VOGU-3710 file (C-alpha; in Angstrom, 3 decimals, decimal comma):
1> mtvaresaat> 0,000/0,000/0,000  1,167/3,513/-0,716  1,127/4,651/2,865  1,892/1,292/4,405  5,093/0,985/6,386  4,306/-2,262/8,093  6,939/-4,545/6,624  9,367/-4,219/9,497  6,746/-5,288/11,997  5,214/-8,227/10,178
11> gaphttagqp> 7,909/-10,705/11,001  9,005/-10,945/7,373  12,352/-12,665/6,929  15,251/-10,325/6,418  19,013/-10,119/6,445  21,493/-7,811/8,015  21,922/-4,656/5,945  24,755/-4,958/3,494  24,995/-8,759/3,709  23,833/-11,166/1,008
21> vaaenrsavt> 21,015/-13,587/1,657  21,235/-17,351/1,378  22,656/-18,930/-1,738  19,222/-20,307/-2,673  18,229/-16,736/-3,475  20,068/-17,001/-6,779  17,366/-19,085/-8,414  14,757/-16,437/-7,548  16,966/-13,754/-9,081  17,418/-15,945/-12,158
31> rftpltficv> 13,638/-16,237/-12,551  13,191/-12,515/-11,994  15,484/-11,536/-14,892  13,460/-12,886/-17,863  10,275/-11,485/-16,330  11,789/-8,003/-16,480  12,273/-8,344/-20,239  8,682/-9,475/-20,619  7,454/-6,499/-18,585  9,393/-4,045/-20,736
41> gvaiagglal> 8,150/-5,705/-23,925  4,530/-5,662/-22,774  4,750/-2,010/-21,769  6,220/-1,035/-25,150  3,723/-3,153/-27,086  0,805/-1,712/-25,128  1,919/1,854/-25,724  2,447/1,331/-29,435  -0,868/-0,501/-29,779  -2,594/2,504/-28,237
51> glpiaavlaa> -0,956/4,745/-30,830  1,241/6,635/-28,381  4,275/8,528/-29,758  7,390/6,390/-29,902  9,339/8,951/-27,831  6,798/8,717/-24,990  6,809/4,911/-25,092  10,591/4,673/-25,059  10,853/7,210/-22,230  8,397/5,212/-20,140
61> asalilalvg> 10,233/1,975/-20,984  13,507/3,576/-19,837  11,904/4,544/-16,537  10,607/0,984/-16,164  14,072/-0,453/-16,801  15,541/1,842/-14,146  12,911/0,738/-11,622  13,472/-2,939/-12,493  17,221/-2,606/-11,986  16,613/-1,160/-8,521
71> aavalarhhp> 14,150/-3,938/-7,790  16,638/-6,593/-8,911  19,309/-5,220/-6,564  16,899/-5,247/-3,620  15,641/-8,741/-4,553  19,155/-10,141/-4,478  19,704/-8,791/-0,977  16,342/-9,008/0,764  14,429/-11,996/-0,648  15,814/-15,038/1,206
81> farlgganvv> 13,933/-17,680/-0,756  14,705/-19,897/-3,723  11,224/-19,270/-5,144  10,350/-15,896/-6,598  6,716/-16,316/-5,580  3,442/-15,324/-7,193  3,266/-12,178/-5,060  6,300/-10,618/-6,731  4,987/-11,600/-10,168  1,722/-9,792/-9,420
91> tlirltvvaf> 3,674/-6,715/-8,297  5,655/-6,853/-11,539  2,386/-6,836/-13,492  1,260/-3,773/-11,572  4,604/-2,077/-12,209  4,129/-2,727/-15,937  0,712/-1,055/-15,735  2,356/1,944/-14,079  4,873/2,141/-16,938  2,016/2,015/-19,467
101> llavlfaggg> 0,254/4,877/-17,657  3,555/6,772/-17,601  3,714/6,479/-21,397  0,215/7,971/-21,595  1,394/10,799/-19,338  4,472/11,421/-21,471  2,202/11,538/-24,530  0,256/14,408/-22,988  -2,524/12,503/-21,229  -5,976/11,844/-22,623
111> rpvvviavsi> -7,464/8,394/-23,310  -9,414/8,393/-20,008  -11,283/5,169/-20,739  -8,066/3,193/-21,171  -6,428/4,871/-18,177  -9,385/4,096/-15,926  -9,646/0,500/-17,172  -6,013/-0,445/-16,602  -5,973/1,450/-13,300  -8,925/-0,588/-12,056
121> valsldgvdg> -7,044/-3,761/-13,020  -3,977/-2,609/-11,091  -6,071/-1,621/-8,085  -7,838/-4,996/-8,152  -4,479/-6,758/-8,029  -3,400/-4,656/-5,063  -3,665/-6,829/-1,984  -3,443/-10,030/-4,025  0,332/-9,973/-3,776  0,268/-9,751/0,012
131> ylarrqglss> -2,235/-12,602/0,215  -0,111/-14,801/-2,068  3,051/-14,051/-0,117  1,442/-15,102/3,157  -0,240/-18,167/1,647  2,989/-19,375/0,017  5,095/-18,519/3,058  7,282/-16,145/1,010  6,818/-12,886/2,903  10,000/-10,796/2,841
141> rfgasfdmev> 11,202/-7,268/3,351  11,780/-7,041/-0,382  8,207/-7,986/-1,236  6,727/-5,539/1,255  8,943/-2,701/0,026  8,442/-3,565/-3,656  4,674/-3,490/-3,186  4,832/-0,173/-1,347  7,063/1,539/-3,917  4,965/0,337/-6,870
151> dsafalvlal> 1,854/1,674/-5,152  3,636/4,979/-4,602  4,616/5,233/-8,260  1,094/4,226/-9,300  -0,396/7,017/-7,181  2,075/9,601/-8,464  1,466/8,818/-12,131  -2,294/8,873/-11,607  -1,947/12,204/-9,779  0,030/13,688/-12,666
161> laslgpagpi> -2,578/12,460/-15,133  -5,331/13,884/-12,916  -3,568/17,266/-12,941  -4,379/17,439/-16,664  -8,103/17,053/-15,946  -10,777/18,989/-14,078  -8,883/19,096/-10,764  -5,871/20,854/-12,253  -2,315/20,926/-10,799  -3,597/20,639/-7,217
171> aiilglpryl> -4,169/16,920/-7,864  -0,400/16,356/-7,846  -0,339/16,595/-4,050  -2,116/13,234/-3,844  0,905/11,524/-5,411  3,595/13,180/-3,298  3,105/12,135/0,363  5,114/8,913/0,171  8,038/10,662/-1,553  7,983/13,619/0,810
181> fgaaafaypw> 8,031/11,114/3,661  11,008/9,341/2,097  12,885/12,601/1,610  12,259/13,542/5,244  13,731/10,209/6,319  17,146/11,346/5,088  17,122/14,163/7,649  15,355/12,137/10,356  16,548/8,503/10,270  13,982/7,431/12,872
191> lngpisprys> 11,348/7,695/10,133  12,849/4,481/8,721  11,859/2,583/11,839  9,306/-0,246/12,127  5,636/0,522/12,546  2,709/-1,584/13,658  -0,002/-2,706/11,219  -3,060/-0,451/11,071  -6,233/-1,264/9,153  -7,147/2,398/8,657
201> rkvicvlqli> -3,864/2,929/6,811  -4,825/0,306/4,234  -8,311/1,725/3,863  -6,991/5,244/3,263  -4,525/3,906/0,688  -7,358/2,263/-1,248  -9,452/5,430/-0,982  -6,499/7,428/-2,300  -6,220/5,254/-5,397  -9,994/5,207/-5,946
211> alialqlpfl> -10,035/9,004/-5,737  -7,198/9,270/-8,242  -8,996/6,957/-10,657  -12,208/8,984/-10,259  -10,285/12,166/-11,070  -9,547/10,733/-14,539  -13,226/11,173/-15,485  -13,274/13,997/-18,052  -16,866/15,044/-17,293  -16,180/15,600/-13,584
221> aapvaiaivv> -17,003/19,167/-12,524  -14,030/21,188/-11,300  -15,505/21,958/-7,835  -16,254/18,264/-7,301  -12,757/17,252/-8,440  -11,121/19,795/-6,124  -13,299/18,614/-3,237  -12,167/15,035/-3,849  -8,536/16,180/-3,760  -8,976/18,167/-0,541
231> vtagllawsf> -10,800/15,390/1,325  -8,330/12,716/0,195  -5,352/14,905/1,065  -6,799/15,409/4,535  -7,127/11,660/5,067  -3,546/11,097/3,901  -2,252/13,842/6,174  -4,028/12,271/9,151  -2,701/8,796/8,328  0,881/9,948/7,910
241> gvdirelrkn> 0,574/12,022/11,060  -0,421/8,961/13,085  2,513/7,005/11,641  5,006/9,786/12,320  3,818/10,091/15,902  4,327/6,369/16,462  7,729/6,359/14,757  8,899/9,275/16,846  7,785/7,498/19,968  9,555/4,258/19,036
251> adasarpali> 12,536/5,949/17,361  14,601/3,273/15,684  17,482/4,517/13,551  18,273/1,122/12,024  19,436/1,528/8,456  18,100/-0,328/5,471  20,560/0,627/2,714  19,343/-1,618/-0,094  15,701/-0,677/0,400  16,651/2,999/0,590
261> rlgqalltva> 18,457/2,619/-2,735  15,297/1,119/-4,203  13,400/4,135/-2,955  16,019/6,450/-4,470  15,659/4,772/-7,851  11,887/5,139/-7,784  12,183/8,700/-6,469  14,379/9,494/-9,470  11,641/8,220/-11,772  9,056/10,248/-9,876
271> ilaivwqvag> 11,035/13,501/-10,089  11,743/12,988/-13,781  8,040/12,374/-14,401  7,164/15,655/-12,703  9,853/17,578/-14,593  8,718/15,938/-17,835  5,208/17,167/-17,233  6,251/20,692/-16,241  8,921/21,226/-18,888  7,278/19,557/-21,876
281> gaeavdillt> 9,158/16,295/-22,046  8,068/15,367/-25,566  9,494/18,623/-26,917  12,704/18,051/-24,948  13,073/14,599/-26,500  12,603/16,097/-29,981  15,327/18,617/-29,182  17,651/15,858/-27,966  17,099/13,819/-31,118  18,270/16,761/-33,237
291> anplwllaav> 21,249/17,654/-31,007  24,545/18,563/-32,686  26,813/15,490/-32,352  30,018/17,554/-32,541  29,076/19,580/-29,482  28,153/16,372/-27,659  31,497/14,816/-28,608  33,245/17,909/-27,283  31,345/17,523/-24,007  32,481/13,906/-23,653
301> villthtvls> 36,131/14,838/-24,307  35,949/17,666/-21,770  34,336/15,396/-19,169  37,094/12,831/-19,724  39,611/15,601/-19,071  37,682/16,608/-15,942  37,946/13,065/-14,588  41,692/12,906/-15,274  42,295/16,249/-13,536  40,164/15,177/-10,561
311> alrwrvtaap> 42,086/11,894/-10,321  45,391/13,741/-10,302  44,031/16,075/-7,611  43,153/12,997/-5,550  46,682/11,641/-6,027  48,200/14,937/-4,868  45,857/15,020/-1,869  46,576/11,434/-0,828  50,373/11,587/-1,027  50,933/13,623/2,193
321> lgidlsggha> 48,738/11,100/4,030  51,091/8,266/3,113  48,958/6,883/0,268  51,147/6,193/-2,733  49,088/6,255/-5,944  50,581/6,246/-9,401  48,962/8,536/-11,942  47,571/5,626/-13,927  46,197/3,866/-10,855  44,498/7,042/-9,624
331> ireyflaqlv> 42,932/7,678/-13,030  41,638/4,112/-13,377  40,144/4,125/-9,893  38,543/7,523/-10,434  36,916/6,435/-13,687  35,483/3,377/-11,953  34,186/5,528/-9,089  32,567/7,914/-11,576  30,860/5,010/-13,321  29,444/3,696/-10,045
341> nttlpggvvg> 28,377/7,172/-8,883  26,606/7,750/-12,195  24,680/4,493/-12,250  23,835/3,745/-8,615  21,657/5,663/-6,149  23,258/7,990/-3,631  26,083/9,417/-5,754  28,862/8,481/-3,303  29,018/4,690/-3,498  31,857/4,839/-6,026
351> daaraartrh> 33,880/7,200/-3,835  33,449/4,941/-0,816  34,574/1,967/-2,889  37,711/3,678/-4,213  38,618/4,678/-0,657  38,279/1,050/0,455  40,272/-0,312/-2,488  43,169/2,151/-2,224  43,756/1,636/1,493  46,247/-1,032/0,470
361> qatpgtsrlg> 48,429/1,680/-1,073  48,732/3,419/2,307  52,012/3,105/4,169  51,922/0,972/7,337  50,641/2,877/10,329  47,477/3,891/12,067  44,169/3,419/10,279  44,975/2,828/6,637  41,290/2,878/5,782  40,766/6,080/7,759
371> rsigaviver> 43,518/7,849/5,850  42,170/6,575/2,547  38,668/7,795/3,374  40,085/11,127/4,516  41,907/11,594/1,215  38,677/11,018/-0,727  36,686/13,374/1,515  39,276/16,130/1,243  39,569/15,739/-2,522  35,805/15,887/-3,050
381> gvgqvalltv> 35,527/18,767/-0,603  38,197/20,765/-2,394  36,329/20,251/-5,663  33,067/21,533/-4,187  34,811/24,523/-2,623  36,388/25,376/-5,986  33,011/25,245/-7,729  31,418/27,307/-4,941  34,177/29,911/-5,173  33,766/30,263/-8,931
391> falafsvtll> 30,011/30,563/-8,510  30,285/33,190/-5,745  32,623/35,358/-7,841  30,507/34,993/-10,986  27,287/35,686/-9,081  28,764/38,855/-7,610  29,919/40,055/-11,029  26,606/39,327/-12,759  24,694/40,921/-9,896  26,684/44,156/-10,051
401> apggivwppa> 27,437/44,379/-13,779  24,716/46,173/-15,764  23,300/44,432/-18,810  24,189/40,977/-17,594  21,981/38,274/-16,117  18,781/39,607/-14,583  18,353/37,679/-11,354  14,851/37,449/-9,862  15,012/39,589/-6,693  13,859/36,799/-4,367
411> laagiaatlf> 16,380/34,320/-5,802  19,219/36,862/-5,693  18,425/37,690/-2,067  18,304/34,019/-1,144  21,622/33,273/-2,834  23,292/36,301/-1,236  22,009/35,334/2,198  23,209/31,744/1,719  26,688/32,881/0,644  26,957/35,225/3,629
421> altgaalvfa> 25,804/32,423/5,941  28,369/29,997/4,501  31,121/32,598/4,845  30,129/33,281/8,438  29,984/29,573/9,240  33,450/29,079/7,735  34,859/31,914/9,846  33,248/30,570/13,003  34,595/27,092/12,260  38,089/28,476/11,645
431> lrlrfappap> 37,987/30,390/14,932  36,858/27,271/16,740  39,732/25,300/15,294  42,090/28,064/16,374  40,899/28,523/19,945  39,025/25,278/20,716  40,467/22,538/18,513  38,755/19,130/18,540  40,306/16,216/20,354  43,068/14,650/18,213
441> dsrlgrlvdg> 41,541/11,170/18,508  38,027/12,288/17,510  36,714/11,868/13,965  36,664/15,623/13,415  40,148/15,941/14,870  41,526/13,272/12,543  39,777/14,848/9,536  41,118/18,314/10,358  44,625/16,938/10,865  44,480/15,056/7,573
451> trrslsapgv> 43,214/18,128/5,737  46,022/20,257/7,135  48,632/17,695/6,192  47,159/17,326/2,706  47,090/21,031/1,945  50,187/22,234/3,813  52,681/19,782/2,339  55,236/21,420/0,032  53,906/21,985/-3,469  50,463/20,520/-2,726
461> lpaqlvlsag> 48,407/23,721/-2,457  49,541/25,182/-5,818  48,857/21,835/-7,502  45,440/21,695/-5,834  44,585/25,181/-7,068  45,628/24,472/-10,647  43,941/21,064/-10,846  40,761/22,280/-9,137  40,522/25,303/-11,418  40,976/23,086/-14,454
471> atvcilaafa> 38,415/20,519/-13,263  35,863/23,235/-12,469  36,249/24,905/-15,844  35,954/21,517/-17,557  32,669/20,510/-15,936  31,119/23,931/-16,598  32,366/23,893/-20,195  30,922/20,407/-20,699  27,477/21,593/-19,627  27,841/24,617/-21,916
481> ccaaavgapl> 28,660/22,277/-24,827  25,535/20,236/-24,098  23,438/23,402/-24,060  24,951/24,460/-27,382  24,278/20,973/-28,766  20,531/21,358/-28,159  20,472/24,789/-29,802  20,516/26,832/-26,587  24,000/28,370/-26,222  24,600/29,896/-22,817
491> plgavfavvp> 26,220/33,308/-22,293  29,508/33,226/-20,385  27,937/34,749/-17,284  25,299/32,015/-17,162  27,912/29,273/-17,537  29,765/30,444/-14,427  26,868/31,829/-12,377  23,826/29,680/-13,171  25,182/26,269/-14,204  26,955/25,749/-10,834
501> lvlfamvlpi> 23,568/25,959/-9,105  22,295/23,190/-11,386  25,335/21,049/-10,584  25,047/21,677/-6,847  21,602/20,067/-6,963  23,308/16,784/-7,863  24,950/16,734/-4,429  21,594/15,814/-2,871  21,840/12,029/-2,279  18,218/11,304/-3,141
511> svggwgvreg> 18,413/10,065/-6,712  20,436/7,967/-9,144  23,452/9,814/-10,522  21,822/13,193/-9,891  19,065/12,454/-12,399  15,829/14,232/-11,694  17,143/16,799/-9,226  19,557/18,117/-11,853  16,806/18,350/-14,464  14,482/20,013/-11,972
521> aavallpiaa> 17,131/22,599/-11,087  17,873/23,202/-14,771  14,205/23,756/-15,619  13,851/26,128/-12,673  17,063/28,123/-13,195  18,190/28,105/-16,830  15,245/30,242/-18,021  17,187/33,041/-16,295  19,616/32,647/-19,196  16,736/32,885/-21,740
531> lttaqafaas> 16,321/29,126/-22,273  12,885/27,569/-22,565  11,994/24,882/-20,061  12,186/22,241/-22,784  15,666/23,434/-23,796  16,771/23,432/-20,145  15,458/19,887/-19,702  17,174/18,739/-22,900  20,495/20,392/-21,988  20,533/18,795/-18,538
541> aafglmalla> 19,557/15,366/-19,898  22,266/15,629/-22,563  24,802/16,443/-19,862  23,722/13,407/-17,840  23,996/11,111/-20,860  27,415/12,474/-21,835  28,617/12,096/-18,240  27,552/8,464/-18,375  29,438/7,949/-21,640  32,515/9,657/-20,206
551> slpglalvwt> 32,494/7,286/-17,224  32,452/4,124/-19,350  36,270/3,761/-19,282  35,646/2,585/-15,731  34,398/-0,655/-17,265  37,931/-1,286/-18,491  39,107/-1,596/-14,895  36,334/-4,064/-14,118  37,203/-6,142/-17,192  40,935/-6,030/-16,409
561> rrrtlettt> 40,384/-7,183/-12,845  38,075/-9,969/-13,953  40,660/-11,171/-16,466  43,331/-11,025/-13,769  41,207/-13,140/-11,425  40,507/-15,634/-14,192  44,191/-16,055/-15,020  45,183/-16,472/-11,382  42,564/-19,106/-10,511
//
């Protein structure tokens, strides 16, 4: 159910976070794989049979593939049974229906009879999966989470479709509660805790979906549609409020990394669906299909250069900490980390992995892993500071220079206040380090000591400045090339003052490779530089695709290591 969070309290089998389940699980994963191909094929065939535009069908199929990949990862880790089970098959069918509805949404909506019919089928199947899981004795944390996330996506897509009807944009709020709850859980980990079953929660979930299906009726009067939205939103608010109160009372900060990554993958799809609707996704796809390949090639080359410069910056940073990395080793590891960061939720998994792998290059002494992690943190931090510095200077120039970028007053005031706050916080932190330094054996003390050693070693700071400046210019230039490729060249001031804000959005660890949040930021901000929302969406998507292409050399390291293992066994 969309609002259900009962899985942790149902006694469903589970494993310790981060550990694989029993070996028998492999047969379930093997059965799951061909079903994913069938789901994608059915979704594409259904969309084409309905006469939907090929771009909308392919976009929906891509979203389905992304969701299925996340589901496969969670299945491998949280379904401790050899049998896949009929419950998960039913949930896959419902996920395919959601993808079909997403294609209708991407095509601009309409076709209410078909939408209502397939939605009723999906709603009828809801609850069947839970019954089958209990009857077959195959209840698991994966199944409960999979069911919940599919329901959430189902509600969001229906809400977006309803926003095109009599209710208008206000209907979107009926599809957001689960995702807002998930986003809040990043700031308040106790929201991830177990919760007791509650019948009213299930009833309200069903009423939510029934209301969303009713809102698809084209003859519904606007006042009636708005009333349905308001009443349903009130019920959802009450239900979530009861859950939050219980979770706060029984605060349990236990982490569930794999399930969170599944949520991040589905959240990425949800954000992209919203941006698609707001920015005119079909037009953005048309723009992408006519993009200039030479500009895109230039973006890939520049992004490759950015990765090399960042890898060399990491090597320079790690050396004073006793971590000996050759230039080639650092570059290979950085490419692999970029590939992982681009394709997996969170955006930092690749960095954590390269820190773990390169600890073996550290000289003997205290905490090899700690020094390796510190080198990665400092290197990434230096890169963000460099980008922030460039942005602050460019923002100041464009704000004061006449005839440049015209910043909306509210946005300009917010940015200025944020920059002043960051400057003040940095000064306060520096004064604290000067007059009240942290304990040397504390985490903060070790990080501060490592940062000082990294930056104060002879010749390190000049190298850091040069490499960071080069890497920053490269990533901004790559985005500018992507904008030029889609026929929306950016003025120099926008490249240095607006694009950094778009890239900063990718730091939020709530999506896969920054997808969704980057496009949302681009659609919101790039119109300042006279781009249409469709052009902004296309430019950001092109940048994401080129970044993925530029990270593919990381596969070479995987292949090389696999060959090495094969020859040594």
